[in-house]
CHARMM-style PDB file with segment names, atoms N, HN, CA, C and O in Angstrom:
ATOM      1  N   UNK     1      24.854 133.927 181.903  1.00  0.00      PROA
ATOM      2  CA  UNK     1      23.966 133.309 182.601  1.00  0.00      PROA
ATOM      3  C   UNK     1      23.322 131.577 182.545  1.00  0.00      PROA
ATOM      4  O   UNK     1      22.760 130.640 183.111  1.00  0.00      PROA
ATOM      5  N   UNK     2      23.653 131.867 181.932  1.00  0.00      PROA
ATOM      6  HN  UNK     2      24.109 132.629 181.472  1.00  0.00      PROA
ATOM      7  CA  UNK     2      22.893 129.889 181.465  1.00  0.00      PROA
ATOM      8  C   UNK     2      24.035 129.359 182.012  1.00  0.00      PROA
ATOM      9  O   UNK     2      23.749 128.742 183.038  1.00  0.00      PROA
ATOM     10  N   UNK     3      25.324 129.337 181.737  1.00  0.00      PROA
ATOM     11  HN  UNK     3      25.556 129.839 180.904  1.00  0.00      PROA
ATOM     12  CA  UNK     3      26.731 128.910 182.383  1.00  0.00      PROA
ATOM     13  C   UNK     3      26.976 128.443 183.504  1.00  0.00      PROA
ATOM     14  O   UNK     3      27.675 127.468 183.779  1.00  0.00      PROA
ATOM     15  N   UNK     4      26.030 129.576 184.631  1.00  0.00      PROA
ATOM     16  HN  UNK     4      25.461 130.368 184.408  1.00  0.00      PROA
ATOM     17  CA  UNK     4      26.222 129.927 186.100  1.00  0.00      PROA
ATOM     18  C   UNK     4      25.202 128.867 186.603  1.00  0.00      PROA
ATOM     19  O   UNK     4      25.637 128.026 187.390  1.00  0.00      PROA
ATOM     20  N   UNK     5      23.868 128.812 186.231  1.00  0.00      PROA
ATOM     21  HN  UNK     5      23.515 129.495 185.592  1.00  0.00      PROA
ATOM     22  CA  UNK     5      22.754 128.067 186.404  1.00  0.00      PROA
ATOM     23  C   UNK     5      23.080 126.462 186.237  1.00  0.00      PROA
ATOM     24  O   UNK     5      22.805 125.547 187.014  1.00  0.00      PROA
ATOM     25  N   UNK     6      23.774 126.422 184.935  1.00  0.00      PROA
ATOM     26  HN  UNK     6      23.997 127.165 184.304  1.00  0.00      PROA
ATOM     27  CA  UNK     6      24.078 124.526 184.823  1.00  0.00      PROA
ATOM     28  C   UNK     6      25.187 124.527 185.498  1.00  0.00      PROA
ATOM     29  O   UNK     6      25.468 123.360 185.770  1.00  0.00      PROA
ATOM     30  N   UNK     7      26.003 125.300 185.929  1.00  0.00      PROA
ATOM     31  HN  UNK     7      25.774 126.248 185.708  1.00  0.00      PROA
ATOM     32  CA  UNK     7      26.843 124.114 186.642  1.00  0.00      PROA
ATOM     33  C   UNK     7      26.190 123.904 188.191  1.00  0.00      PROA
ATOM     34  O   UNK     7      25.610 122.853 188.460  1.00  0.00      PROA
ATOM     35  N   UNK     8      26.325 124.929 189.128  1.00  0.00      PROA
ATOM     36  HN  UNK     8      26.796 125.783 188.909  1.00  0.00      PROA
ATOM     37  CA  UNK     8      25.350 124.829 190.027  1.00  0.00      PROA
ATOM     38  C   UNK     8      24.369 123.343 190.431  1.00  0.00      PROA
ATOM     39  O   UNK     8      24.143 122.462 191.261  1.00  0.00      PROA
ATOM     40  N   UNK     9      23.953 124.071 188.741  1.00  0.00      PROA
ATOM     41  HN  UNK     9      24.137 124.787 188.067  1.00  0.00      PROA
ATOM     42  CA  UNK     9      22.572 122.396 189.442  1.00  0.00      PROA
ATOM     43  C   UNK     9      23.122 121.192 189.252  1.00  0.00      PROA
ATOM     44  O   UNK     9      22.683 120.260 189.924  1.00  0.00      PROA
ATOM     45  N   UNK    10      24.396 120.911 188.122  1.00  0.00      PROA
ATOM     46  HN  UNK    10      24.753 121.668 187.575  1.00  0.00      PROA
ATOM     47  CA  UNK    10      24.728 120.324 187.928  1.00  0.00      PROA
ATOM     48  C   UNK    10      25.412 119.988 189.057  1.00  0.00      PROA
ATOM     49  O   UNK    10      24.896 118.885 189.235  1.00  0.00      PROA
ATOM     50  N   UNK    11      26.227 120.118 190.001  1.00  0.00      PROA
ATOM     51  HN  UNK    11      26.647 121.014 189.856  1.00  0.00      PROA
ATOM     52  CA  UNK    11      26.765 119.680 190.479  1.00  0.00      PROA
ATOM     53  C   UNK    11      25.223 119.149 191.728  1.00  0.00      PROA
ATOM     54  O   UNK    11      25.348 118.189 192.489  1.00  0.00      PROA
ATOM     55  N   UNK    12      24.402 119.685 191.687  1.00  0.00      PROA
ATOM     56  HN  UNK    12      24.301 120.464 191.068  1.00  0.00      PROA
ATOM     57  CA  UNK    12      23.385 119.250 192.324  1.00  0.00      PROA
ATOM     58  C   UNK    12      23.141 117.849 192.749  1.00  0.00      PROA
ATOM     59  O   UNK    12      23.406 117.196 193.758  1.00  0.00      PROA
ATOM     60  N   UNK    13      22.039 117.423 190.672  1.00  0.00      PROA
ATOM     61  HN  UNK    13      21.824 117.953 189.852  1.00  0.00      PROA
ATOM     62  CA  UNK    13      21.728 116.049 190.831  1.00  0.00      PROA
ATOM     63  C   UNK    13      22.357 114.967 190.758  1.00  0.00      PROA
ATOM     64  O   UNK    13      23.576 115.014 190.926  1.00  0.00      PROA
ATOM     65  N   UNK    14      21.732 113.729 190.497  1.00  0.00      PROA
ATOM     66  HN  UNK    14      20.742 113.691 190.361  1.00  0.00      PROA
ATOM     67  CA  UNK    14      21.924 112.534 189.997  1.00  0.00      PROA
ATOM     68  C   UNK    14      22.233 112.324 188.744  1.00  0.00      PROA
ATOM     69  O   UNK    14      23.237 111.759 188.311  1.00  0.00      PROA
ATOM     70  N   UNK    15      21.492 112.716 188.251  1.00  0.00      PROA
ATOM     71  HN  UNK    15      20.677 113.175 188.603  1.00  0.00      PROA
ATOM     72  CA  UNK    15      21.750 113.160 186.467  1.00  0.00      PROA
ATOM     73  C   UNK    15      22.415 114.603 185.250  1.00  0.00      PROA
ATOM     74  O   UNK    15      21.943 115.283 184.339  1.00  0.00      PROA
ATOM     75  N   UNK    16      23.688 114.470 185.937  1.00  0.00      PROA
ATOM     76  HN  UNK    16      24.072 113.917 186.677  1.00  0.00      PROA
ATOM     77  CA  UNK    16      23.627 116.099 185.786  1.00  0.00      PROA
ATOM     78  C   UNK    16      23.214 116.052 183.269  1.00  0.00      PROA
ATOM     79  O   UNK    16      22.594 116.995 182.775  1.00  0.00      PROA
ATOM     80  N   UNK    17      23.611 115.130 182.555  1.00  0.00      PROA
ATOM     81  HN  UNK    17      24.114 114.364 182.956  1.00  0.00      PROA
ATOM     82  CA  UNK    17      23.009 115.244 181.350  1.00  0.00      PROA
ATOM     83  C   UNK    17      22.065 115.657 180.922  1.00  0.00      PROA
ATOM     84  O   UNK    17      21.856 116.033 179.768  1.00  0.00      PROA
ATOM     85  N   UNK    18      20.927 115.622 182.383  1.00  0.00      PROA
ATOM     86  HN  UNK    18      21.097 115.316 183.320  1.00  0.00      PROA
ATOM     87  CA  UNK    18      19.160 115.675 181.274  1.00  0.00      PROA
ATOM     88  C   UNK    18      18.773 117.080 182.238  1.00  0.00      PROA
ATOM     89  O   UNK    18      17.611 117.341 182.550  1.00  0.00      PROA
ATOM     90  N   UNK    19      20.195 118.093 182.724  1.00  0.00      PROA
ATOM     91  HN  UNK    19      21.139 117.881 182.470  1.00  0.00      PROA
ATOM     92  CA  UNK    19      19.773 119.425 182.737  1.00  0.00      PROA
ATOM     93  C   UNK    19      19.568 120.832 181.910  1.00  0.00      PROA
ATOM     94  O   UNK    19      20.190 121.895 181.906  1.00  0.00      PROA
ATOM     95  N   UNK    20      19.050 120.615 181.597  1.00  0.00      PROA
ATOM     96  HN  UNK    20      18.545 119.752 181.600  1.00  0.00      PROA
ATOM     97  CA  UNK    20      18.896 122.195 180.084  1.00  0.00      PROA
ATOM     98  C   UNK    20      18.468 123.467 180.963  1.00  0.00      PROA
ATOM     99  O   UNK    20      17.541 123.713 181.734  1.00  0.00      PROA
ATOM    100  N   UNK    21      19.846 124.318 180.364  1.00  0.00      PROA
ATOM    101  HN  UNK    21      20.599 124.118 179.738  1.00  0.00      PROA
ATOM    102  CA  UNK    21      18.849 125.724 180.946  1.00  0.00      PROA
ATOM    103  C   UNK    21      18.636 126.578 179.193  1.00  0.00      PROA
ATOM    104  O   UNK    21      19.454 126.767 178.293  1.00  0.00      PROA
ATOM    105  N   UNK    22      17.115 126.931 179.317  1.00  0.00      PROA
ATOM    106  HN  UNK    22      16.450 126.778 180.048  1.00  0.00      PROA
ATOM    107  CA  UNK    22      17.352 127.675 177.904  1.00  0.00      PROA
ATOM    108  C   UNK    22      16.729 129.434 178.537  1.00  0.00      PROA
ATOM    109  O   UNK    22      15.783 129.624 179.302  1.00  0.00      PROA
ATOM    110  N   UNK    23      17.782 130.657 177.799  1.00  0.00      PROA
ATOM    111  HN  UNK    23      18.551 130.503 177.178  1.00  0.00      PROA
ATOM    112  CA  UNK    23      17.035 131.688 177.491  1.00  0.00      PROA
ATOM    113  C   UNK    23      15.661 132.818 177.078  1.00  0.00      PROA
ATOM    114  O   UNK    23      15.987 133.954 176.734  1.00  0.00      PROA
ATOM    115  N   UNK    24      15.240 132.719 177.091  1.00  0.00      PROA
ATOM    116  HN  UNK    24      14.975 131.796 177.371  1.00  0.00      PROA
ATOM    117  CA  UNK    24      14.618 133.373 176.962  1.00  0.00      PROA
ATOM    118  C   UNK    24      14.320 134.914 177.312  1.00  0.00      PROA
ATOM    119  O   UNK    24      13.975 135.341 178.413  1.00  0.00      PROA
ATOM    120  N   UNK    25      14.589 135.871 175.794  1.00  0.00      PROA
ATOM    121  HN  UNK    25      14.869 135.524 174.899  1.00  0.00      PROA
ATOM    122  CA  UNK    25      14.458 137.535 176.296  1.00  0.00      PROA
ATOM    123  C   UNK    25      13.229 137.565 175.997  1.00  0.00      PROA
ATOM    124  O   UNK    25      12.402 136.853 175.426  1.00  0.00      PROA
ATOM    125  N   UNK    26      13.321 139.071 176.781  1.00  0.00      PROA
ATOM    126  HN  UNK    26      13.993 139.650 177.245  1.00  0.00      PROA
ATOM    127  CA  UNK    26      11.608 139.432 176.988  1.00  0.00      PROA
ATOM    128  C   UNK    26      12.126 141.341 177.128  1.00  0.00      PROA
ATOM    129  O   UNK    26      13.126 141.960 177.493  1.00  0.00      PROA
ATOM    130  N   UNK    27      11.304 141.538 176.805  1.00  0.00      PROA
ATOM    131  HN  UNK    27      10.492 141.036 176.508  1.00  0.00      PROA
ATOM    132  CA  UNK    27      11.328 143.058 176.781  1.00  0.00      PROA
ATOM    133  C   UNK    27      12.278 143.747 177.774  1.00  0.00      PROA
ATOM    134  O   UNK    27      13.283 144.153 177.190  1.00  0.00      PROA
ATOM    135  N   UNK    28      12.276 143.930 178.705  1.00  0.00      PROA
ATOM    136  HN  UNK    28      11.460 143.600 179.179  1.00  0.00      PROA
ATOM    137  CA  UNK    28      13.249 144.378 180.433  1.00  0.00      PROA
ATOM    138  C   UNK    28      13.336 142.921 181.092  1.00  0.00      PROA
ATOM    139  O   UNK    28      12.771 142.549 182.120  1.00  0.00      PROA
ATOM    140  N   UNK    29      14.027 142.321 180.403  1.00  0.00      PROA
ATOM    141  HN  UNK    29      14.486 142.623 179.568  1.00  0.00      PROA
ATOM    142  CA  UNK    29      14.920 140.424 181.596  1.00  0.00      PROA
ATOM    143  C   UNK    29      14.299 139.759 180.797  1.00  0.00      PROA
ATOM    144  O   UNK    29      13.292 139.653 180.096  1.00  0.00      PROA
ATOM    145  N   UNK    30      15.788 139.088 181.325  1.00  0.00      PROA
ATOM    146  HN  UNK    30      16.605 139.175 181.894  1.00  0.00      PROA
ATOM    147  CA  UNK    30      15.267 137.854 180.877  1.00  0.00      PROA
ATOM    148  C   UNK    30      14.945 136.209 181.333  1.00  0.00      PROA
ATOM    149  O   UNK    30      15.816 135.745 182.068  1.00  0.00      PROA
ATOM    150  N   UNK    31      13.939 135.380 181.031  1.00  0.00      PROA
ATOM    151  HN  UNK    31      13.231 135.757 180.434  1.00  0.00      PROA
ATOM    152  CA  UNK    31      14.057 134.328 181.969  1.00  0.00      PROA
ATOM    153  C   UNK    31      14.422 132.629 181.419  1.00  0.00      PROA
ATOM    154  O   UNK    31      13.994 131.816 180.599  1.00  0.00      PROA
ATOM    155  N   UNK    32      15.543 132.745 182.518  1.00  0.00      PROA
ATOM    156  HN  UNK    32      15.891 133.404 183.184  1.00  0.00      PROA
ATOM    157  CA  UNK    32      15.628 131.617 182.380  1.00  0.00      PROA
ATOM    158  C   UNK    32      15.200 130.035 183.444  1.00  0.00      PROA
ATOM    159  O   UNK    32      14.852 129.761 184.593  1.00  0.00      PROA
ATOM    160  N   UNK    33      15.658 129.033 181.545  1.00  0.00      PROA
ATOM    161  HN  UNK    33      15.941 129.255 180.611  1.00  0.00      PROA
ATOM    162  CA  UNK    33      13.841 127.239 182.018  1.00  0.00      PROA
ATOM    163  C   UNK    33      14.727 126.840 181.989  1.00  0.00      PROA
ATOM    164  O   UNK    33      15.564 126.470 181.165  1.00  0.00      PROA
ATOM    165  N   UNK    34      14.438 126.954 183.987  1.00  0.00      PROA
ATOM    166  HN  UNK    34      13.758 127.255 184.657  1.00  0.00      PROA
ATOM    167  CA  UNK    34      15.554 125.513 183.493  1.00  0.00      PROA
ATOM    168  C   UNK    34      14.605 124.418 183.805  1.00  0.00      PROA
ATOM    169  O   UNK    34      13.451 124.636 184.174  1.00  0.00      PROA
ATOM    170  N   UNK    35      15.342 122.703 183.580  1.00  0.00      PROA
ATOM    171  HN  UNK    35      16.280 122.526 183.281  1.00  0.00      PROA
ATOM    172  CA  UNK    35      14.880 121.464 183.003  1.00  0.00      PROA
ATOM    173  C   UNK    35      15.745 120.443 183.296  1.00  0.00      PROA
ATOM    174  O   UNK    35      16.671 120.039 182.593  1.00  0.00      PROA
ATOM    175  N   UNK    36      15.265 119.901 184.767  1.00  0.00      PROA
ATOM    176  HN  UNK    36      14.513 120.229 185.337  1.00  0.00      PROA
ATOM    177  CA  UNK    36      15.796 118.703 185.339  1.00  0.00      PROA
ATOM    178  C   UNK    36      15.369 117.186 185.223  1.00  0.00      PROA
ATOM    179  O   UNK    36      14.241 117.088 184.741  1.00  0.00      PROA
ATOM    180  N   UNK    37      15.906 116.085 185.504  1.00  0.00      PROA
ATOM    181  HN  UNK    37      16.823 116.165 185.895  1.00  0.00      PROA
ATOM    182  CA  UNK    37      14.728 115.322 185.659  1.00  0.00      PROA
ATOM    183  C   UNK    37      13.928 114.751 186.228  1.00  0.00      PROA
ATOM    184  O   UNK    37      14.190 114.816 187.429  1.00  0.00      PROA
ATOM    185  N   UNK    38      12.974 114.146 186.025  1.00  0.00      PROA
ATOM    186  HN  UNK    38      12.762 114.092 185.049  1.00  0.00      PROA
ATOM    187  CA  UNK    38      12.005 114.403 187.483  1.00  0.00      PROA
ATOM    188  C   UNK    38      11.951 114.493 188.836  1.00  0.00      PROA
ATOM    189  O   UNK    38      11.462 115.288 189.638  1.00  0.00      PROA
ATOM    190  N   UNK    39      12.835 113.060 188.920  1.00  0.00      PROA
ATOM    191  HN  UNK    39      13.232 112.414 188.268  1.00  0.00      PROA
ATOM    192  CA  UNK    39      13.532 112.275 189.641  1.00  0.00      PROA
ATOM    193  C   UNK    39      14.794 113.303 190.976  1.00  0.00      PROA
ATOM    194  O   UNK    39      15.326 112.975 192.037  1.00  0.00      PROA
ATOM    195  N   UNK    40      14.794 114.607 190.122  1.00  0.00      PROA
ATOM    196  HN  UNK    40      14.363 114.874 189.260  1.00  0.00      PROA
ATOM    197  CA  UNK    40      16.046 115.046 191.173  1.00  0.00      PROA
ATOM    198  C   UNK    40      16.124 116.950 191.168  1.00  0.00      PROA
ATOM    199  O   UNK    40      16.999 117.802 191.013  1.00  0.00      PROA
ATOM    200  N   UNK    41      14.291 116.907 191.502  1.00  0.00      PROA
ATOM    201  HN  UNK    41      13.580 116.214 191.628  1.00  0.00      PROA
ATOM    202  CA  UNK    41      13.249 118.187 190.994  1.00  0.00      PROA
ATOM    203  C   UNK    41      13.023 118.617 192.000  1.00  0.00      PROA
ATOM    204  O   UNK    41      12.661 119.785 192.144  1.00  0.00      PROA
ATOM    205  N   UNK    42      13.283 117.214 193.622  1.00  0.00      PROA
ATOM    206  HN  UNK    42      13.576 116.265 193.505  1.00  0.00      PROA
ATOM    207  CA  UNK    42      13.721 118.103 194.714  1.00  0.00      PROA
ATOM    208  C   UNK    42      14.773 118.174 194.749  1.00  0.00      PROA
ATOM    209  O   UNK    42      14.761 119.210 195.414  1.00  0.00      PROA
ATOM    210  N   UNK    43      16.459 117.859 194.529  1.00  0.00      PROA
ATOM    211  HN  UNK    43      16.468 117.018 193.989  1.00  0.00      PROA
ATOM    212  CA  UNK    43      16.945 118.585 194.879  1.00  0.00      PROA
ATOM    213  C   UNK    43      17.673 119.765 194.660  1.00  0.00      PROA
ATOM    214  O   UNK    43      18.583 120.435 195.149  1.00  0.00      PROA
ATOM    215  N   UNK    44      16.473 119.721 193.217  1.00  0.00      PROA
ATOM    216  HN  UNK    44      15.734 119.177 192.819  1.00  0.00      PROA
ATOM    217  CA  UNK    44      16.907 121.505 192.863  1.00  0.00      PROA
ATOM    218  C   UNK    44      16.491 122.135 193.815  1.00  0.00      PROA
ATOM    219  O   UNK    44      17.063 122.885 194.606  1.00  0.00      PROA
ATOM    220  N   UNK    45      15.340 121.769 193.710  1.00  0.00      PROA
ATOM    221  HN  UNK    45      14.875 121.159 193.068  1.00  0.00      PROA
ATOM    222  CA  UNK    45      14.232 122.978 194.967  1.00  0.00      PROA
ATOM    223  C   UNK    45      14.935 123.134 196.462  1.00  0.00      PROA
ATOM    224  O   UNK    45      15.602 124.091 196.857  1.00  0.00      PROA
ATOM    225  N   UNK    46      14.751 122.478 196.851  1.00  0.00      PROA
ATOM    226  HN  UNK    46      14.209 121.701 196.531  1.00  0.00      PROA
ATOM    227  CA  UNK    46      14.844 122.536 198.315  1.00  0.00      PROA
ATOM    228  C   UNK    46      13.897 122.259 199.240  1.00  0.00      PROA
ATOM    229  O   UNK    46      12.704 122.132 198.963  1.00  0.00      PROA
ATOM    230  N   UNK    47      14.768 122.066 201.280  1.00  0.00      PROA
ATOM    231  HN  UNK    47      15.737 122.169 201.505  1.00  0.00      PROA
ATOM    232  CA  UNK    47      13.386 122.132 201.925  1.00  0.00      PROA
ATOM    233  C   UNK    47      12.697 123.640 201.891  1.00  0.00      PROA
ATOM    234  O   UNK    47      13.282 124.723 201.885  1.00  0.00      PROA
ATOM    235  N   UNK    48      11.875 123.487 201.879  1.00  0.00      PROA
ATOM    236  HN  UNK    48      11.400 122.607 201.884  1.00  0.00      PROA
ATOM    237  CA  UNK    48      11.311 124.616 201.591  1.00  0.00      PROA
ATOM    238  C   UNK    48      11.573 125.704 200.689  1.00  0.00      PROA
ATOM    239  O   UNK    48      11.827 126.793 201.203  1.00  0.00      PROA
ATOM    240  N   UNK    49      11.556 125.591 199.270  1.00  0.00      PROA
ATOM    241  HN  UNK    49      11.350 124.706 198.853  1.00  0.00      PROA
ATOM    242  CA  UNK    49      12.407 126.468 198.227  1.00  0.00      PROA
ATOM    243  C   UNK    49      13.815 126.591 198.421  1.00  0.00      PROA
ATOM    244  O   UNK    49      14.441 126.751 197.374  1.00  0.00      PROA
ATOM    245  N   UNK    50      14.666 126.553 199.754  1.00  0.00      PROA
ATOM    246  HN  UNK    50      14.157 126.423 200.605  1.00  0.00      PROA
ATOM    247  CA  UNK    50      15.833 127.219 200.420  1.00  0.00      PROA
ATOM    248  C   UNK    50      16.792 126.827 198.242  1.00  0.00      PROA
ATOM    249  O   UNK    50      16.810 127.914 197.665  1.00  0.00      PROA
ATOM    250  N   UNK    51      17.262 125.933 197.518  1.00  0.00      PROA
ATOM    251  HN  UNK    51      17.247 125.050 197.987  1.00  0.00      PROA
ATOM    252  CA  UNK    51      18.218 126.312 197.582  1.00  0.00      PROA
ATOM    253  C   UNK    51      17.671 126.512 196.188  1.00  0.00      PROA
ATOM    254  O   UNK    51      18.564 126.681 195.357  1.00  0.00      PROA
ATOM    255  N   UNK    52      16.186 126.542 195.614  1.00  0.00      PROA
ATOM    256  HN  UNK    52      15.461 126.405 196.288  1.00  0.00      PROA
ATOM    257  CA  UNK    52      16.081 127.002 194.098  1.00  0.00      PROA
ATOM    258  C   UNK    52      16.364 128.401 194.950  1.00  0.00      PROA
ATOM    259  O   UNK    52      16.906 129.279 194.279  1.00  0.00      PROA
ATOM    260  N   UNK    53      16.031 128.780 196.540  1.00  0.00      PROA
ATOM    261  HN  UNK    53      15.591 128.066 197.085  1.00  0.00      PROA
ATOM    262  CA  UNK    53      15.580 130.333 195.895  1.00  0.00      PROA
ATOM    263  C   UNK    53      17.210 131.606 195.988  1.00  0.00      PROA
ATOM    264  O   UNK    53      17.358 132.814 195.800  1.00  0.00      PROA
ATOM    265  N   UNK    54      18.325 130.205 196.458  1.00  0.00      PROA
ATOM    266  HN  UNK    54      18.205 129.223 196.610  1.00  0.00      PROA
ATOM    267  CA  UNK    54      20.044 130.053 197.033  1.00  0.00      PROA
ATOM    268  C   UNK    54      20.554 130.339 195.425  1.00  0.00      PROA
ATOM    269  O   UNK    54      21.441 131.187 195.325  1.00  0.00      PROA
ATOM    270  N   UNK    55      20.005 129.620 193.983  1.00  0.00      PROA
ATOM    271  HN  UNK    55      19.284 128.932 194.064  1.00  0.00      PROA
ATOM    272  CA  UNK    55      19.358 130.265 193.015  1.00  0.00      PROA
ATOM    273  C   UNK    55      19.351 131.416 192.169  1.00  0.00      PROA
ATOM    274  O   UNK    55      19.953 132.210 191.445  1.00  0.00      PROA
ATOM    275  N   UNK    56      18.388 131.050 192.662  1.00  0.00      PROA
ATOM    276  HN  UNK    56      17.900 130.405 193.250  1.00  0.00      PROA
ATOM    277  CA  UNK    56      17.621 132.604 192.495  1.00  0.00      PROA
ATOM    278  C   UNK    56      18.927 133.478 192.781  1.00  0.00      PROA
ATOM    279  O   UNK    56      19.857 133.587 191.982  1.00  0.00      PROA
ATOM    280  N   UNK    57      18.852 134.180 194.234  1.00  0.00      PROA
ATOM    281  HN  UNK    57      18.096 134.092 194.883  1.00  0.00      PROA
ATOM    282  CA  UNK    57      19.603 134.629 194.591  1.00  0.00      PROA
ATOM    283  C   UNK    57      21.689 135.394 194.219  1.00  0.00      PROA
ATOM    284  O   UNK    57      22.280 136.451 194.441  1.00  0.00      PROA
ATOM    285  N   UNK    58      22.010 134.134 193.622  1.00  0.00      PROA
ATOM    286  HN  UNK    58      21.530 133.276 193.442  1.00  0.00      PROA
ATOM    287  CA  UNK    58      23.348 133.837 192.524  1.00  0.00      PROA
ATOM    288  C   UNK    58      23.385 134.524 191.796  1.00  0.00      PROA
ATOM    289  O   UNK    58      24.111 135.500 191.612  1.00  0.00      PROA
ATOM    290  N   UNK    59      22.176 133.882 190.994  1.00  0.00      PROA
ATOM    291  HN  UNK    59      21.586 133.088 191.144  1.00  0.00      PROA
ATOM    292  CA  UNK    59      21.571 133.998 189.213  1.00  0.00      PROA
ATOM    293  C   UNK    59      21.241 136.072 189.362  1.00  0.00      PROA
ATOM    294  O   UNK    59      21.528 136.902 188.500  1.00  0.00      PROA
ATOM    295  N   UNK    60      20.821 136.241 190.237  1.00  0.00      PROA
ATOM    296  HN  UNK    60      20.587 135.567 190.937  1.00  0.00      PROA
ATOM    297  CA  UNK    60      19.960 137.911 190.609  1.00  0.00      PROA
ATOM    298  C   UNK    60      21.691 139.035 191.065  1.00  0.00      PROA
ATOM    299  O   UNK    60      21.352 140.103 191.574  1.00  0.00      PROA
ATOM    300  N   UNK    61      22.004 139.006 191.039  1.00  0.00      PROA
ATOM    301  HN  UNK    61      22.279 138.138 190.625  1.00  0.00      PROA
ATOM    302  CA  UNK    61      23.310 139.030 192.041  1.00  0.00      PROA
ATOM    303  C   UNK    61      24.395 139.245 190.764  1.00  0.00      PROA
ATOM    304  O   UNK    61      25.070 140.246 190.521  1.00  0.00      PROA
ATOM    305  N   UNK    62      24.351 138.326 190.238  1.00  0.00      PROA
ATOM    306  HN  UNK    62      23.803 137.513 190.435  1.00  0.00      PROA
ATOM    307  CA  UNK    62      25.183 137.935 188.403  1.00  0.00      PROA
ATOM    308  C   UNK    62      24.554 138.748 187.715  1.00  0.00      PROA
ATOM    309  O   UNK    62      25.246 139.574 187.119  1.00  0.00      PROA
ATOM    310  N   UNK    63      23.320 138.806 187.573  1.00  0.00      PROA
ATOM    311  HN  UNK    63      22.759 138.135 188.057  1.00  0.00      PROA
ATOM    312  CA  UNK    63      22.430 139.339 187.012  1.00  0.00      PROA
ATOM    313  C   UNK    63      23.183 141.396 186.740  1.00  0.00      PROA
ATOM    314  O   UNK    63      23.511 142.091 185.778  1.00  0.00      PROA
ATOM    315  N   UNK    64      23.136 141.501 187.753  1.00  0.00      PROA
ATOM    316  HN  UNK    64      22.870 140.937 188.535  1.00  0.00      PROA
ATOM    317  CA  UNK    64      22.912 143.297 188.703  1.00  0.00      PROA
ATOM    318  C   UNK    64      23.891 143.753 188.501  1.00  0.00      PROA
ATOM    319  O   UNK    64      23.993 144.966 188.687  1.00  0.00      PROA
ATOM    320  N   UNK    65      25.215 142.881 187.962  1.00  0.00      PROA
ATOM    321  HN  UNK    65      25.133 141.896 187.811  1.00  0.00      PROA
ATOM    322  CA  UNK    65      26.537 143.093 187.742  1.00  0.00      PROA
ATOM    323  C   UNK    65      26.692 143.391 186.261  1.00  0.00      PROA
ATOM    324  O   UNK    65      27.524 144.198 185.848  1.00  0.00      PROA
ATOM    325  N   UNK    66      25.810 142.669 185.422  1.00  0.00      PROA
ATOM    326  HN  UNK    66      25.133 142.013 185.758  1.00  0.00      PROA
ATOM    327  CA  UNK    66      26.004 143.633 184.590  1.00  0.00      PROA
ATOM    328  C   UNK    66      24.181 144.250 183.634  1.00  0.00      PROA
ATOM    329  O   UNK    66      23.406 144.381 182.686  1.00  0.00      PROA
ATOM    330  N   UNK    67      24.605 144.374 184.957  1.00  0.00      PROA
ATOM    331  HN  UNK    67      25.234 144.268 185.726  1.00  0.00      PROA
ATOM    332  CA  UNK    67      22.866 145.816 184.688  1.00  0.00      PROA
ATOM    333  C   UNK    67      21.828 144.832 183.858  1.00  0.00      PROA
ATOM    334  O   UNK    67      21.083 145.108 182.918  1.00  0.00      PROA
ATOM    335  N   UNK    68      22.062 143.533 184.577  1.00  0.00      PROA
ATOM    336  HN  UNK    68      22.668 143.309 185.341  1.00  0.00      PROA
ATOM    337  CA  UNK    68      20.346 143.082 183.023  1.00  0.00      PROA
ATOM    338  C   UNK    68      19.742 142.210 184.162  1.00  0.00      PROA
ATOM    339  O   UNK    68      20.560 141.509 184.758  1.00  0.00      PROA
ATOM    340  N   UNK    69      18.364 142.133 184.587  1.00  0.00      PROA
ATOM    341  HN  UNK    69      17.699 142.702 184.103  1.00  0.00      PROA
ATOM    342  CA  UNK    69      17.384 141.282 185.356  1.00  0.00      PROA
ATOM    343  C   UNK    69      17.256 140.093 184.777  1.00  0.00      PROA
ATOM    344  O   UNK    69      17.303 139.849 183.571  1.00  0.00      PROA
ATOM    345  N   UNK    70      17.116 139.460 185.538  1.00  0.00      PROA
ATOM    346  HN  UNK    70      17.077 139.658 186.517  1.00  0.00      PROA
ATOM    347  CA  UNK    70      17.566 137.513 184.581  1.00  0.00      PROA
ATOM    348  C   UNK    70      15.919 136.929 186.173  1.00  0.00      PROA
ATOM    349  O   UNK    70      15.738 137.391 187.300  1.00  0.00      PROA
ATOM    350  N   UNK    71      15.478 136.292 185.730  1.00  0.00      PROA
ATOM    351  HN  UNK    71      15.624 135.916 184.815  1.00  0.00      PROA
ATOM    352  CA  UNK    71      14.532 134.840 186.519  1.00  0.00      PROA
ATOM    353  C   UNK    71      15.094 133.883 185.708  1.00  0.00      PROA
ATOM    354  O   UNK    71      15.637 133.685 184.622  1.00  0.00      PROA
ATOM    355  N   UNK    72      14.698 133.356 186.781  1.00  0.00      PROA
ATOM    356  HN  UNK    72      14.257 133.517 187.664  1.00  0.00      PROA
ATOM    357  CA  UNK    72      14.595 131.538 186.908  1.00  0.00      PROA
ATOM    358  C   UNK    72      13.703 130.692 187.558  1.00  0.00      PROA
ATOM    359  O   UNK    72      13.236 130.653 188.696  1.00  0.00      PROA
ATOM    360  N   UNK    73      13.546 129.807 186.220  1.00  0.00      PROA
ATOM    361  HN  UNK    73      13.925 129.838 185.296  1.00  0.00      PROA
ATOM    362  CA  UNK    73      12.174 129.164 187.091  1.00  0.00      PROA
ATOM    363  C   UNK    73      12.692 127.557 186.450  1.00  0.00      PROA
ATOM    364  O   UNK    73      13.599 127.301 185.658  1.00  0.00      PROA
ATOM    365  N   UNK    74      11.818 126.739 187.074  1.00  0.00      PROA
ATOM    366  HN  UNK    74      11.081 126.947 187.717  1.00  0.00      PROA
ATOM    367  CA  UNK    74      12.296 125.635 187.382  1.00  0.00      PROA
ATOM    368  C   UNK    74      11.222 125.009 186.980  1.00  0.00      PROA
ATOM    369  O   UNK    74      10.125 125.226 187.494  1.00  0.00      PROA
ATOM    370  N   UNK    75      11.478 123.842 185.654  1.00  0.00      PROA
ATOM    371  HN  UNK    75      12.370 123.666 185.236  1.00  0.00      PROA
ATOM    372  CA  UNK    75      10.625 123.605 185.040  1.00  0.00      PROA
ATOM    373  C   UNK    75      10.208 122.238 185.056  1.00  0.00      PROA
ATOM    374  OT1 UNK    75       9.241 121.880 184.383  1.00  0.00      PROA
TER     375      UNK     75
END
């Protein structure tokens, strides 16, 4: 899942070298903490959160295919 989020986000931002994704395992789900450069934050979130919502939808679909629950947090 980390690689999927990293690939999606790196294609969106101006500074792909500052993109990092960390997985935090929980009891029921996995939280993916996405960090980008401050000036790229708007590109990842998008207008009214549309891009962030799309990223979360893609990750949720991929995770459900594997029988897992994954949450993406943009930090």
